C-alpha positions in Angstrom: 38.2 -2.0 -76.1 36.7 -3.4 -73.0 33.2 -2.3 -71.9 32.8 -1.2 -68.3 31.4 -3.9 -66.0 28.2 -2.0 -65.5 27.4 -1.9 -69.1 28.1 -5.7 -69.4 25.7 -6.3 -66.5 23.0 -4.1 -68.1 23.3 -5.8 -71.5 23.1 -9.3 -69.8 20.1 -8.2 -67.8 18.4 -6.9 -71.0 19.1 -10.1 -72.8 17.8 -12.3 -69.9 14.8 -10.0 -69.7 14.0 -10.4 -73.4 14.4 -14.1 -73.1 12.1 -14.2 -70.1 9.4 -12.2 -72.0 9.5 -14.7 -74.8 9.3 -17.7 -72.6 6.3 -19.8 -73.1 4.8 -22.6 -70.8 2.7 -25.6 -71.7 0.0 -27.4 -69.8 -1.6 -30.7 -70.9 -5.3 -31.5 -70.4 -6.4 -35.1 -71.0 -10.1 -35.0 -72.0 -12.6 -37.9 -72.2 -16.4 -38.2 -72.5 -19.3 -40.5 -73.3 -17.6 -43.6 -71.8 -21.2 -44.8 -71.0 -19.7 -47.5 -68.8 -17.2 -48.7 -71.4 -14.3 -49.1 -69.0 -13.1 -52.4 -70.5 -13.7 -54.3 -73.7 -16.1 -57.2 -73.5 -15.8 -59.6 -76.5 -18.4 -62.0 -75.1 -20.5 -61.8 -71.9 -18.2 -62.4 -69.0 -15.1 -62.4 -71.2 -13.4 -59.1 -70.5 -10.7 -57.6 -72.7 -8.3 -54.6 -72.2 -9.3 -51.6 -70.2 -9.2 -48.1 -71.8 -9.1 -46.3 -68.5 -6.2 -48.5 -67.3 -4.3 -47.5 -70.5 -5.1 -43.9 -69.9 -3.8 -44.1 -66.3 -0.5 -45.4 -67.7 -0.4 -42.7 -70.3 -1.2 -40.0 -67.8 1.6 -41.1 -65.4 4.1 -41.0 -68.3 3.2 -37.4 -69.2 6.1 -35.0 -68.3 4.4 -31.7 -68.7 2.1 -30.2 -66.0 -1.3 -31.9 -66.5 -4.8 -32.5 -65.5 -7.7 -34.7 -66.7 -11.4 -33.8 -67.2 -14.4 -35.8 -68.3 -17.6 -34.5 -70.0 -20.0 -37.2 -68.6 -22.4 -39.9 -69.7 -21.1 -42.6 -67.4 -23.2 -45.7 -67.6 -25.9 -45.9 -70.2 -24.4 -48.2 -72.9 -23.2 -51.2 -70.9 -25.0 -53.7 -68.5 -22.1 -53.1 -66.0 -22.7 -49.4 -66.1 -26.4 -49.8 -65.4 -25.7 -52.3 -62.6 -23.5 -49.7 -60.8 -25.5 -46.7 -61.9 -22.2 -45.0 -62.8 -20.2 -45.9 -59.7 -17.7 -48.0 -61.6 -16.9 -45.0 -63.9 -16.6 -42.6 -61.0 -14.3 -45.0 -59.1 -12.0 -45.1 -62.1 -12.0 -41.4 -62.6 -11.1 -41.0 -58.9 -8.2 -43.5 -59.3 -6.5 -41.6 -62.2 -7.2 -39.0 -60.6 -9.3 -36.6 -62.7 -9.4 -32.9 -61.7 -13.1 -32.4 -62.6 -16.0 -34.1 -64.4 -19.5 -33.2 -65.4 -22.6 -35.3 -65.6 -23.9 -35.7 -69.1 -27.5 -35.5 -70.2 -27.9 -39.3 -70.1 -26.8 -39.3 -66.4 -29.9 -37.2 -65.6 -31.9 -40.4 -65.9 -30.6 -40.9 -62.4 -32.9 -39.6 -59.6 -31.5 -36.7 -57.5 -30.9 -39.2 -54.7 -28.9 -41.5 -57.0 -26.9 -38.6 -58.5 -26.2 -37.4 -55.0 -24.8 -40.8 -54.0 -22.6 -40.7 -57.1 -21.4 -37.2 -56.2 -20.6 -38.2 -52.7 -18.5 -41.1 -54.0 -16.5 -38.7 -56.2 -13.1 -37.4 -55.1 -13.3 -34.7 -57.8 -15.9 -31.9 -58.1 -18.8 -32.8 -60.3 -19.8 -29.7 -62.3 -23.2 -28.7 -63.7 -23.5 -24.9 -64.0 -27.0 -24.8 -65.7 -28.6 -27.8 -63.9 -31.4 -27.2 -61.3 -33.7 -29.5 -59.4 -37.4 -29.3 -60.2 -37.7 -27.1 -57.2 -35.6 -24.4 -59.0 -32.8 -24.9 -56.5 -29.3 -25.9 -57.4 -28.4 -29.5 -56.4 -26.3 -29.0 -53.3 -24.2 -32.0 -54.1 -22.9 -30.5 -57.4 -20.7 -27.5 -58.1 -21.3 -24.7 -60.6 -17.6 -24.0 -61.1 -14.2 -24.9 -59.6 -10.6 -23.6 -59.7 -7.9 -26.3 -60.0 -4.1 -25.9 -60.5 -1.8 -27.2 -63.2 1.8 -26.1 -63.5 1.3 -23.4 -61.0 -1.6 -21.9 -63.1 -5.1 -21.5 -61.8 -7.5 -23.1 -64.2 -11.2 -22.3 -63.7 -13.6 -25.0 -65.0 -17.4 -24.9 -65.4 -19.8 -27.1 -67.3 -22.9 -26.6 -69.4 -25.4 -29.2 -70.6 -27.1 -28.6 -74.0 -30.3 -30.4 -74.5 -30.9 -29.2 -78.0 -28.3 -27.4 -80.0 -30.9 -26.6 -82.7 -33.0 -24.5 -80.2 -30.4 -23.2 -77.7 -30.8 -20.9 -74.7 -34.2 -22.1 -73.6 -35.1 -23.7 -70.3 -35.6 -27.5 -70.6 -37.7 -29.5 -68.2 -36.7 -33.1 -67.5 -38.5 -35.6 -65.2 -36.4 -34.7 -62.2 -34.4 -31.7 -63.3 -34.5 -28.4 -65.1 -31.8 -27.0 -67.5 -31.6 -23.3 -67.3 -30.6 -21.0 -70.2 -26.9 -21.7 -70.8 -25.8 -18.1 -71.6 -27.0 -16.7 -68.2 -25.5 -19.5 -66.2 -22.2 -19.4 -68.1 -21.9 -15.7 -67.4 -22.4 -16.3 -63.6 -19.9 -19.2 -63.6 -17.2 -17.2 -65.5 -17.5 -14.2 -63.1 -17.2 -16.6 -60.1 -14.1 -18.1 -61.5 -12.5 -14.7 -62.3 -13.3 -13.5 -58.8 -11.6 -16.7 -57.5 -8.4 -15.8 -59.4 -8.7 -18.2 -62.4 -6.1 -17.4 -65.0 -7.6 -19.8 -67.6 -11.3 -20.4 -68.1 -12.3 -23.9 -69.4 -15.8 -24.9 -70.3 -16.9 -28.6 -70.3 -19.8 -28.7 -72.8 -22.0 -31.7 -72.9 -24.2 -32.1 -75.9 -27.3 -34.3 -76.2 -26.0 -37.5 -77.8 -29.2 -37.7 -79.9 -28.4 -34.3 -81.6 -25.5 -32.7 -83.4 -23.9 -29.4 -82.5 -22.5 -27.6 -85.6 -19.8 -25.1 -85.6 -22.4 -22.4 -85.9 -23.8 -23.4 -82.6 -20.4 -22.8 -80.9 -20.0 -19.5 -82.6 -23.4 -18.3 -81.5 -22.9 -19.4 -77.9 -19.4 -18.0 -77.5 -20.2 -14.7 -79.1 -22.7 -14.0 -76.2 -20.2 -14.8 -73.4 -17.3 -13.2 -71.7 -13.9 -14.4 -72.7 -13.4 -18.2 -72.4 -10.0 -19.7 -73.2 -11.0 -23.3 -74.0 -14.2 -25.2 -74.7 -13.9 -29.0 -74.4 -17.0 -30.8 -75.8 -18.2 -34.3 -76.4 -19.6 -33.4 -79.8 -18.2 -36.2 -82.0 -18.4 -34.3 -85.3 -15.6 -31.9 -84.3 -12.4 -33.5 -85.5 -10.1 -30.5 -85.3 -9.8 -27.6 -82.9 -11.0 -24.2 -84.1 -11.3 -20.7 -82.7 -14.2 -18.4 -82.0 -12.6 -15.0 -81.4 -10.1 -15.8 -78.6 -11.7 -19.1 -77.5 -10.5 -22.5 -78.7 -13.0 -25.3 -79.2 -11.7 -28.9 -79.0 -13.3 -32.3 -78.8 -12.8 -34.9 -76.1 -11.8 -38.5 -76.7 -14.9 -40.6 -76.6 -16.1 -44.0 -75.3 -12.8 -44.7 -73.5 -11.5 -45.9 -76.9 -9.4 -42.7 -77.2 -8.3 -39.7 -75.1 -7.7 -36.2 -76.4 -4.4 -34.8 -75.3 -4.7 -31.0 -75.4 -1.4 -29.1 -75.2 -2.1 -25.5 -74.1 0.7 -23.0 -74.8 0.7 -20.1 -72.4 2.6 -16.8 -72.3 4.1 -15.4 -69.1 0.7 -13.8 -68.1 -1.0 -17.1 -68.4 -2.9 -16.3 -71.5 -3.6 -19.1 -73.9 -1.6 -18.4 -77.1 -1.9 -21.8 -78.9 -3.5 -25.2 -78.7 -2.6 -28.6 -80.2 -4.8 -31.6 -80.0 -3.8 -35.2 -80.3 -6.3 -38.1 -80.4 -4.6 -41.0 -78.6 -6.1 -44.5 -79.1 -6.0 -46.2 -75.7 -4.1 -49.3 -76.8 -2.5 -51.4 -74.1 0.2 -52.7 -76.5 1.6 -49.2 -76.9 1.2 -47.7 -73.4 0.5 -50.6 -71.1 -2.2 -50.9 -68.5 -1.8 -49.5 -65.0 -1.8 -52.4 -62.4 -3.5 -50.3 -59.7 -6.3 -49.3 -62.0 -6.7 -52.9 -63.1 -7.3 -53.8 -59.5 -10.1 -51.2 -59.2 -11.6 -52.5 -62.4 -11.3 -56.2 -61.4 -13.6 -55.7 -58.4 -16.3 -54.4 -60.7 -15.7 -57.1 -63.3 -16.1 -59.8 -60.7 -19.4 -58.4 -59.3 -20.7 -57.8 -62.8 -19.9 -61.3 -63.9 -21.6 -62.8 -60.8 -24.7 -60.6 -61.3 -25.1 -61.2 -65.0 -24.6 -65.0 -64.7 -27.6 -65.3 -62.4 -30.4 -67.5 -63.7 -33.7 -65.9 -64.4 -35.6 -68.6 -66.3 -35.6 -71.4 -68.7 -36.7 -71.8 -72.3 -37.8 -75.1 -73.8 -37.3 -73.7 -77.3 -35.2 -70.9 -78.8 -36.7 -67.4 -79.4 -34.9 -66.1 -82.5 -34.8 -62.4 -83.3 -36.2 -63.1 -86.7 -37.9 -66.1 -88.3 -39.7 -65.9 -91.7 -40.7 -62.3 -91.2 -41.7 -62.7 -87.6 -39.9 -62.0 -84.3 -40.5 -64.7 -81.7 -38.3 -62.6 -79.3 -40.6 -59.6 -79.8 -43.7 -61.7 -79.5 -42.5 -63.1 -76.2 -41.8 -59.6 -74.8 -45.3 -58.4 -75.9 -46.9 -61.3 -74.1 -44.9 -60.5 -71.0 -46.0 -56.8 -71.1 -49.7 -57.9 -71.3 -49.2 -60.2 -68.3 -47.3 -57.8 -66.2 -49.4 -54.7 -66.9 -52.7 -56.6 -66.9 -53.8 -54.8 -70.1 -55.9 -55.9 -73.1 -53.0 -55.8 -75.5 -49.4 -54.8 -76.0 -47.4 -53.4 -79.0 -43.7 -53.5 -79.4 -41.4 -52.3 -82.3 -39.4 -55.0 -84.0 -36.2 -52.9 -83.4 -36.7 -53.1 -79.6 -35.0 -56.5 -79.2 -31.4 -56.6 -80.4 -31.0 -60.4 -80.1 -33.0 -63.5 -79.5 -32.8 -66.1 -76.8 -31.2 -69.5 -77.0 -33.0 -72.5 -75.6 -32.0 -73.5 -72.1 -31.1 -71.4 -69.1 -31.7 -67.6 -69.4 -29.5 -65.3 -67.4 -29.6 -61.6 -66.4 -26.9 -61.0 -69.0 -29.2 -62.5 -71.7 -31.9 -60.0 -70.8 -29.4 -57.1 -71.3 -28.1 -58.6 -74.5 -31.6 -59.1 -75.9 -33.1 -55.8 -74.7 -30.2 -53.3 -74.5 -32.3 -50.2 -75.0 -33.4 -48.4 -71.9 -37.1 -48.4 -72.9 -39.7 -48.2 -70.2 -43.2 -49.7 -70.3 -45.9 -47.1 -70.8 -49.7 -47.6 -70.0 -52.0 -46.2 -72.7 -55.8 -45.9 -72.8 -57.3 -45.5 -76.3 -60.7 -45.9 -78.0 -61.0 -48.8 -80.5 -61.4 -46.6 -83.7 -58.4 -44.5 -82.6 -56.4 -47.6 -81.9 -57.0 -49.0 -85.4 -55.9 -45.6 -87.0 -52.8 -45.6 -84.8 -51.9 -49.1 -85.7 -52.0 -48.2 -89.4 -49.8 -45.1 -88.7 -47.2 -47.3 -86.8 -46.3 -49.2 -90.0 -47.8 -52.6 -88.9 -45.1 -54.6 -90.7 -42.5 -53.2 -88.2 -44.3 -54.1 -84.9 -45.3 -57.2 -82.9 -48.5 -57.4 -80.9 -50.1 -59.4 -78.1 -53.8 -59.5 -77.5 -54.4 -58.3 -81.1 -54.5 -59.7 -84.6 -53.4 -57.5 -87.5 -54.6 -58.3 -91.0 -52.2 -56.8 -93.6 -52.7 -56.7 -97.4 -49.6 -55.8 -99.3 -48.1 -54.5 -96.1 -51.0 -52.2 -95.4 -53.4 -52.7 -92.4 -56.8 -53.8 -93.5 -58.2 -54.3 -90.1 -57.3 -55.1 -86.5 -59.0 -57.4 -84.0 -58.7 -58.0 -80.3 -58.8 -61.5 -78.8 -62.5 -61.1 -78.4 -63.2 -60.0 -82.0 -63.2 -56.8 -84.1 -62.2 -53.6 -82.4 -65.2 -51.8 -81.0 -65.0 -48.1 -82.0 -66.1 -46.5 -78.7 -64.6 -49.1 -76.4 -61.6 -48.1 -74.3 -58.7 -50.5 -74.6 -55.8 -50.6 -72.2 -52.4 -51.1 -73.9 -48.8 -51.6 -72.7 -46.1 -50.2 -75.1 -42.4 -49.3 -74.8 -41.9 -45.5 -74.4 -40.0 -45.6 -77.8 -43.5 -45.9 -79.4 -44.9 -42.8 -77.8 -41.9 -40.4 -78.4 -42.2 -37.8 -81.1 -44.6 -35.0 -81.9 -46.3 -36.8 -84.8 -46.5 -40.1 -83.1 -50.0 -41.6 -84.0 -50.3 -43.6 -80.8 -49.5 -40.7 -78.5 -51.7 -38.2 -80.4 -54.7 -40.6 -80.4 -54.5 -41.8 -76.7 -57.0 -40.6 -74.1 -54.2 -40.9 -71.5 -50.9 -42.5 -70.8 -48.5 -43.0 -67.9 -44.9 -44.2 -67.8 -44.4 -47.1 -65.4 -40.7 -46.2 -65.0 -40.0 -50.0 -65.3 -37.6 -51.0 -68.0 -38.8 -53.5 -70.6 -36.0 -55.9 -69.8 -37.1 -55.8 -66.1 -40.7 -56.7 -67.2 -39.4 -59.6 -69.3 -37.3 -60.7 -66.3 -40.4 -60.6 -64.1 -42.1 -62.9 -66.6 -39.4 -65.4 -66.3 -39.6 -65.3 -62.5 -43.3 -66.3 -62.5 -42.9 -69.5 -64.4 -40.4 -72.4 -64.4 -40.1 -72.7 -68.2 -41.5 -71.2 -71.4 -42.1 -72.4 -74.9 -42.1 -70.4 -78.1 -45.2 -68.1 -78.1 -48.0 -68.8 -80.4 -48.0 -67.0 -83.8 -50.9 -65.9 -85.9 -50.7 -62.3 -84.7 -49.8 -60.8 -88.1 -51.8 -62.2 -91.0 -50.4 -61.2 -94.3 -52.1 -61.6 -97.7 -50.9 -60.4 -101.1 -52.6 -57.8 -103.3 -55.3 -59.1 -105.5 
């Protein structure tokens, strides 16, 4: 028996309607973070290997699903090339992909507001920092608190938070040039703005202080205080697998341009996030290729970096090894340079400050970065003689080098210290130059004993470079600074 045409039409409509209700869509987000200037491999100074960002560009172009890319920041701090461009090389590559949004990381806040503004003005994508303020308590006008972008016809709202200390969250933090406001309050404002702008999905870029770890408890505590968020993308390296906090997914970005996180978001018809899959993709050129256009962008930075770091800064008549019979000629040389540059009575430097020694012969800018890769600044310290001797004992004298001082150790313990003019005078005020790494920490003996101190804002490697510029050649510095005797 045949059904009337009207019934057939109704049944077909019901079937199509049911299928439409069950239809799901997918959007892909490629997430990266903490590149720290690692846009290409560098096997030896001036010898450049494959480019992670060029591989990502090739991978991104091959993606068939609706897509966008985001980055959680820290753009220059780990490579000489990054420092040379102050992050411009990374931003230029993010522009070329192109990324939909990016957020400065905590390390990027070592840039002055003027430098950060120049970086933002060179960016084709919005740079987001929802809880970042200037020291004037005003929002940086060159950054955005939140932004709505589109992927697959869906409106995706993105905002960013910077977390200075996951162990003590939701407190204002004061930096030399900036202030980080309480993250909960700023997140609530950003989410409301995005909802008012029609965002169907809310994505948070969460940058964590690289020197601290954010546990899952931190994410639970934060998200339970906020309105609904669909996805948190974080640069916390300990998070290997996505997890959920109520209705919010938390997933890690790919780090150091060695890998990218491919996040596949499954959405229902209303645009709600119903599922998330994360794939960590190693950025290997043999598998995905390198985009030629991106390589051209990178090539310009490679050439300028190679020219800069090959510049001659000085000459050494003898090598300055990192270590030699329990001493560090490289550290001794840096300590002598600090005394000369700062015009102080003495200098102290940790033996972990230099990462490599210097070979004899021509010294280049690249050698300075290789030998002193840490971003330590030189600090001026004023301290009384008796306090200085106590501080030297607390600094583990077997792990430091000095200039303008002689340390007498017995069994690894400080017996006494002398200046170039003789025993330290208890009430006399001595002027020291030290890297800021020696005056960081609540229980630091040098900091707690000092009468006053001031940061010069000059990197130690710059001071060593200044030393080279003042003299045609150098020999190995004189020893005798640390005098060790055995226990009797």
